[in-house]
C-alpha positions in Angstrom: 27.5 -19.1 19.2 27.6 -20.9 16.1 30.9 -20.4 14.1 29.8 -21.9 10.7 27.7 -20.0 8.1 24.0 -20.5 8.6 21.5 -20.8 6.0 19.4 -17.7 5.4 16.1 -19.3 6.5 17.6 -21.0 9.5 19.1 -17.6 10.7 15.8 -15.7 10.0 13.8 -18.4 11.8 15.8 -18.0 14.8 15.9 -14.3 14.7 12.1 -14.1 14.4 11.5 -16.3 17.4 13.2 -13.6 19.4 10.7 -10.8 18.1 8.1 -10.5 20.8 5.1 -8.4 19.5 4.9 -5.0 21.3 2.1 -5.1 24.0 1.7 -1.4 24.3 -1.6 0.0 22.4 -2.3 3.4 21.5 -5.6 4.8 20.4 -5.1 7.3 17.4 -7.4 9.3 15.2 -8.3 7.3 11.9 -6.9 10.2 9.9 -3.6 9.8 11.5 -3.4 6.1 11.3 -1.7 5.6 8.0 1.2 2.9 8.2 0.1 2.1 12.0 -0.5 -1.7 12.9 -3.7 -2.5 14.0 -3.8 -3.8 17.8 -7.3 -5.4 17.7 -10.0 -6.5 15.1 -12.1 -3.7 13.9 -16.0 -4.7 14.1 -18.3 -2.8 12.1 -21.5 -1.8 14.1 -23.7 -1.0 11.1 -24.6 -2.2 7.5 -22.7 -0.7 4.5 -24.4 0.4 2.4 -26.7 1.5 5.3 -29.8 1.2 2.9 -30.7 0.5 -0.6 -29.3 3.1 -3.0 -29.0 3.8 -6.6 -25.9 2.6 -8.5 -26.5 5.0 -11.5 -28.0 8.3 -12.3 -31.6 7.4 -13.8 -35.1 6.4 -12.7 -36.1 4.4 -9.8 -39.2 2.2 -11.2 -41.4 -0.8 -10.2 -40.2 -3.3 -12.9 -43.6 -4.7 -13.2 -44.8 -1.3 -14.4 -42.7 -1.1 -17.6 -43.6 -2.6 -20.9 -43.5 -1.5 -24.5 -44.2 2.3 -25.2 -45.4 2.8 -21.6 -44.7 6.4 -20.2 -44.4 6.9 -16.5 -44.9 10.3 -15.0 -42.2 11.5 -12.6 -43.5 11.6 -9.3 -40.6 12.9 -7.4 -36.9 13.5 -7.4 -34.4 11.9 -5.1 -30.9 13.1 -4.5 -28.2 11.4 -2.4 -28.7 12.0 1.3 -32.2 12.7 0.9 -34.9 9.8 1.5 -37.7 9.9 -0.9 -41.5 9.1 -0.4 -43.2 6.0 -1.1 -43.2 5.4 -5.0 -46.9 5.0 -6.2 -47.7 2.3 -8.8 -47.6 3.6 -12.2 -45.1 6.4 -11.5 -41.3 6.8 -11.5 -38.7 8.9 -9.5 -35.8 10.8 -11.1 -32.8 9.4 -9.0 -29.2 10.0 -8.6 -26.1 7.9 -7.8 -26.1 7.1 -4.2 -29.6 8.2 -3.4 -32.0 6.1 -1.3 -34.0 3.7 -3.3 -37.8 4.9 -2.4 -40.2 2.4 -0.8 -42.0 0.5 -3.4 -39.4 0.8 -6.2 -37.3 -2.6 -7.1 -34.8 -1.3 -9.9 -33.3 1.6 -11.5 -33.2 2.1 -15.2 -30.1 4.2 -16.3 -30.8 7.5 -17.8 -29.2 6.6 -21.1 -32.0 4.1 -21.5 -34.9 6.6 -20.7 -36.5 9.2 -23.1 -38.2 12.1 -21.4 -41.6 13.1 -23.2 -44.3 15.6 -22.4 -46.4 12.9 -20.8 -43.7 11.1 -18.8 -40.7 8.8 -19.4 -40.4 6.0 -21.8 -37.9 3.2 -21.1 -36.1 1.4 -23.9 -35.1 -1.3 -21.4 -37.2 -3.4 -18.9 -35.0 -4.0 -15.8 -35.0 -7.0 -13.7 -36.0 -6.5 -10.1 -32.7 -5.3 -8.2 -31.0 -3.8 -11.5 -28.6 -1.0 -10.7 -29.5 -1.2 -7.0 -26.9 -1.4 -4.3 -28.6 -3.6 -1.3 -28.3 -2.6 2.3 -25.3 -4.3 3.7 -24.0 -5.8 0.3 -20.5 -4.5 1.3 -20.4 -4.8 5.2 -22.7 -6.4 7.5 -23.0 -5.1 11.2 -20.9 -7.2 13.4 -18.4 -8.4 10.8 -14.8 -8.0 11.3 -13.7 -5.6 8.5 -9.9 -5.5 9.5 -7.9 -8.0 11.7 -5.1 -7.2 14.1 -1.8 -7.0 12.7 -3.0 -5.3 9.5 -0.9 -2.3 8.3 -3.1 0.5 7.7 -2.8 1.8 4.2 -5.1 4.6 2.7 -7.7 2.0 1.7 -7.9 0.4 5.2 -8.1 3.8 6.8 -11.1 4.6 4.4 -12.7 1.3 5.3 -12.6 2.2 9.0 -14.2 5.6 8.1 -16.9 4.0 6.1 -18.3 2.3 9.4 -18.0 5.6 11.3 -14.7 4.6 13.4 -13.2 8.1 14.2 -10.3 6.2 16.1 -8.7 2.9 15.8 -6.3 0.8 18.3 -2.7 0.5 17.2 0.5 -1.0 18.4 3.0 1.5 19.8 5.6 2.2 17.3 8.8 0.2 17.4 11.5 2.2 19.3 14.9 1.5 17.3 18.2 3.1 18.1 21.2 3.0 15.7 24.9 3.7 15.4 27.6 3.5 12.8 31.0 2.6 13.7 34.4 3.4 11.9 37.1 6.1 12.2 36.8 6.8 8.4 33.2 8.1 8.6 32.3 11.7 7.9 29.2 13.5 7.4 28.0 15.3 4.4 29.0 18.9 4.7 32.3 18.2 6.6 35.7 18.4 4.8 36.5 14.9 3.8 40.1 14.3 5.5 42.5 11.9 3.8 41.1 8.2 4.0 37.6 9.2 5.1 34.5 8.7 3.4 31.0 10.1 3.8 28.5 8.0 5.9 25.8 6.9 3.2 24.5 3.9 5.3 23.2 6.4 8.2 21.0 8.1 5.7 19.7 4.8 4.0 19.1 2.9 7.3 17.6 5.5 9.4 15.2 6.4 6.4 14.2 2.6 6.1 13.6 2.5 9.8 11.5 5.5 9.5 9.5 4.3 6.6 8.8 1.1 8.7 7.1 3.4 11.0 9.7 3.3 13.8 10.6 5.8 16.4 14.3 6.1 15.6 17.0 7.2 17.9 20.3 8.0 15.6 23.4 8.0 17.9 25.5 8.9 14.8 29.0 7.8 14.2 31.1 5.7 16.7 34.8 5.5 16.9 36.5 2.2 16.3 37.3 1.2 19.9 35.9 -1.2 22.1 35.1 1.2 24.9 33.3 3.7 22.5 31.3 0.8 20.9 30.3 -0.6 24.5 29.1 2.8 25.6 27.4 3.4 22.6 25.6 -0.1 23.1 24.5 0.8 26.5 23.0 4.2 25.3 21.3 2.5 22.5 19.6 -0.3 24.6 18.5 2.0 27.4 15.2 3.0 25.8 14.7 0.9 22.6 13.3 -2.4 21.6 15.9 -2.9 18.9 19.7 -1.8 18.5 20.9 -1.4 14.8 24.5 -1.1 14.2 26.5 -0.7 10.9 29.9 -2.0 10.6 32.2 -3.5 12.9 30.8 -7.0 12.7 33.5 -8.6 10.6 36.8 -10.2 12.0 39.3 -7.1 11.6 41.3 -6.0 14.5 39.2 -2.8 14.4 35.7 -4.6 14.2 34.5 -4.3 17.8 30.9 -4.7 17.6 31.0 -8.4 18.3 33.4 -8.2 21.2 31.2 -5.2 22.8 28.0 -7.1 22.5 29.6 -10.1 24.2 30.7 -7.9 27.1 27.4 -6.1 27.2 25.2 -8.8 26.5 25.4 -11.9 24.0 25.7 -13.0 20.5 23.3 -15.7 19.5 24.1 -15.9 15.5 26.9 -14.6 13.6 27.8 -15.0 9.7 25.1 -16.1 7.3 25.4 -18.0 4.0 24.5 -14.9 1.8 26.1 -12.8 -0.6 26.2 -9.9 -0.1 26.2 -9.7 3.6 27.9 -12.5 5.3 28.9 -10.6 8.6 25.5 -10.3 10.1 25.4 -10.6 14.1 22.3 -11.0 16.1 22.0 -11.0 19.9 20.9 -8.9 22.9 22.3 -6.0 25.0 21.6 -5.9 28.6 19.9 -2.9 30.0 20.5 -1.6 33.7 17.4 -3.2 35.1 18.4 -6.6 34.0 16.2 -6.6 30.7 17.7 -6.6 27.1 17.2 -4.9 23.8 17.5 -7.2 20.7 20.5 -6.3 18.5 21.1 -6.8 14.9 24.4 -5.9 13.6 24.8 -5.1 10.0 27.8 -5.1 7.8 29.3 -1.7 6.9 29.5 -2.0 3.1 26.6 -0.2 1.7 24.9 -3.0 -0.3 25.6 -5.5 2.3 24.0 -3.3 4.8 20.9 -2.6 2.5 20.6 -6.4 1.8 20.7 -7.6 5.3 18.4 -4.8 6.5 15.7 -5.9 3.8 16.2 -9.6 4.7 16.5 -9.4 8.4 15.8 -6.0 10.0 12.4 -5.6 7.9 10.7 -8.6 9.0 11.9 -8.4 12.6 10.7 -4.9 13.0 7.2 -6.0 11.3 7.0 -8.8 13.7 7.5 -6.3 16.7 4.8 -4.2 15.4 2.4 -7.2 15.2 2.3 -8.0 11.6 1.2 -11.5 10.7 3.0 -11.6 7.3 6.5 -10.6 7.3 8.0 -12.3 4.3 8.4 -10.1 1.0 6.3 -11.1 -2.1 8.6 -12.9 -4.7 7.8 -12.6 -8.6 8.7 -15.3 -11.2 10.5 -13.3 -14.0 12.6 -14.1 -17.1 16.4 -13.7 -16.8 18.0 -12.0 -19.8 21.3 -12.6 -18.4 23.8 -15.6 -17.6 25.3 -16.0 -14.3 27.8 -18.4 -13.1 27.1 -20.9 -10.2 28.0 -19.7 -6.7 29.5 -21.3 -3.9 27.7 -22.0 -0.6 26.2 -18.8 -0.1 22.7 -17.7 -1.4 23.2 -14.7 -3.6 21.0 -11.5 -3.9 21.8 -9.9 -7.5 20.7 -6.4 -8.2 18.6 -6.2 -11.3 16.1 -4.4 -13.1 12.9 -5.1 -15.3 13.6 -4.2 -18.9 11.0 -3.2 -21.6 10.6 -6.5 -22.6 9.7 -7.8 -19.1 12.9 -9.8 -18.5 15.5 -8.8 -15.9 18.9 -7.5 -16.5 21.8 -7.2 -14.2 23.8 -4.4 -12.9 27.2 -4.6 -14.5 29.2 -4.5 -11.2 27.7 -6.7 -8.3 30.3 -5.6 -5.7 29.1 -4.9 -2.1 30.2 -1.3 -2.0 28.5 -0.2 -5.4 25.8 2.0 -3.9 24.8 3.2 -7.4 23.5 -0.3 -8.1 20.7 -0.1 -5.6 19.6 3.3 -7.2 19.7 1.5 -10.8 18.0 -1.8 -9.9 14.2 -2.5 -9.2 15.0 -5.3 -6.8 17.0 -8.4 -6.2 17.4 -11.6 -8.0 17.1 -14.5 -5.2 19.6 -17.1 -6.4 20.2 -20.4 -4.6 23.5 -21.6 -3.6 25.6 -23.4 -6.4 23.0 -22.5 -9.0 24.0 -21.1 -12.2 21.5 -18.8 -14.3 21.1 -19.4 -18.0 19.4 -16.8 -20.1 15.7 -17.4 -20.5 15.6 -19.2 -17.1 12.8 -18.2 -14.6 14.1 -16.7 -11.5 12.9 -15.5 -8.1 12.7 -11.5 -7.9 12.2 -9.6 -5.0 11.0 -6.1 -6.0 12.4 -3.2 -3.8 8.8 -2.1 -3.4 8.3 -5.1 -1.0 11.7 -5.0 0.8 11.5 -1.4 1.8 8.1 -0.9 3.1 
C-alpha cells in the first residue's frame, strides 16, 4: 500500500486494470435493451432501405421524358408499403414518401414543382436521375456491423437494431454492486433526528447513481462505527457482488474502520488520491468464502467528496465492468468568469455552472459538505495542481450529464 498521495490519472489507471469485463451474456428483447451494453457486434442481414423508395411526396418519372410544357398522364398511384407496376415511357406515377420506386422510374419530382392539369401533370423542374430517391442499402448494407460490442444502447441504437429486424440483442449481465454507509451519526429520513445525528443523503445519491448506470444494487444501509460491524458488512457485501462500494470511514480517525476492516477481510491496493475534494479514497479487494474476491472502492463520507469520487472512479470502473470501451468523461473548454487562487499539490474539482453569456461561474462555497452546490452546478471545473485561474481563461469543464450517466 502506498502512503503518499497518488495523482488521479495514476490511481485511476491502477483501478481500471482490475476492472475485468463481465463475461456473462444475456439475450434481451430489443424493446427492453435501453442502457444495456452490447456483448457482441450486431450484423445486419439486410439492406436498409430494402429497396429504392421516394424521399418526397410527388411524382415518380423517367427524367428523359420531361421537357418544357410536356404533360405526363398519371398511370398509377404508389403508397408506402405497396409496390407499384412497371412505369411505362411517357407516364408518371403519383408517389408518396417511403413508397417503392416503380421499375422504369429513375427520379421523383416533389409535388410543389408539379401542376395537375386535365391532360396530365406538367413539371416546373426537370430532375436529374436519382433525384429524391433513397437508394437500396444507402444507409446499411447487408453484412455490415451496425453496432459494436461495448456500445451502451440508447434509444437511437435500439431503433437501429430494430431497423434491421433484430427482435433480441446480446447484452452483458448487469454489474452487481453492493453498498453500505458507515457512521453512528447516520439516520434515515422519516426518523426522529437524535442529537448529533444527520440524515444519510449519500445513500440516496450513490444508490441512484449506481442504478442510473444500470447496476443491480444491493443496499445494505447504515453500518455502525465498529470494526466488527464493518467487517461483517464487507463479508455480506462481497458474497454476491462484483463490486463493493462504501461511504465514510476511510479517513484516519479512530472511528474510521473501513481501511482496517478491508485489510482484515482482503487487501487495500491504494489509498489517498491527490484530488480535492475526495482525498481519502480506498481501493482494494474483499475475499469471499470460496477464495475469490469482490473489488472494493471506499468513498469519503462528505457528500461532495463522495459524489466527486464516484464520478471520477466508480463510474469508469462500472462502465469497464459492463464492457464499455470508452469510460472517460467528455470535457468541454469554456471561459472562466471568475478568479481562483493556485491550489497546492491536489487537483481540484470546482462546482460551476454555465451563465447566460456562455461562461462559467463558481458556487460561492466550495466546501466538501455543501450538497446544495451539486444541485446548483452544471458540472465541475477540472483544475490542475498549483494552477491559478484568471477571469477570461479557458478551463476544462466536466458536465454532470457526462459524469452521472
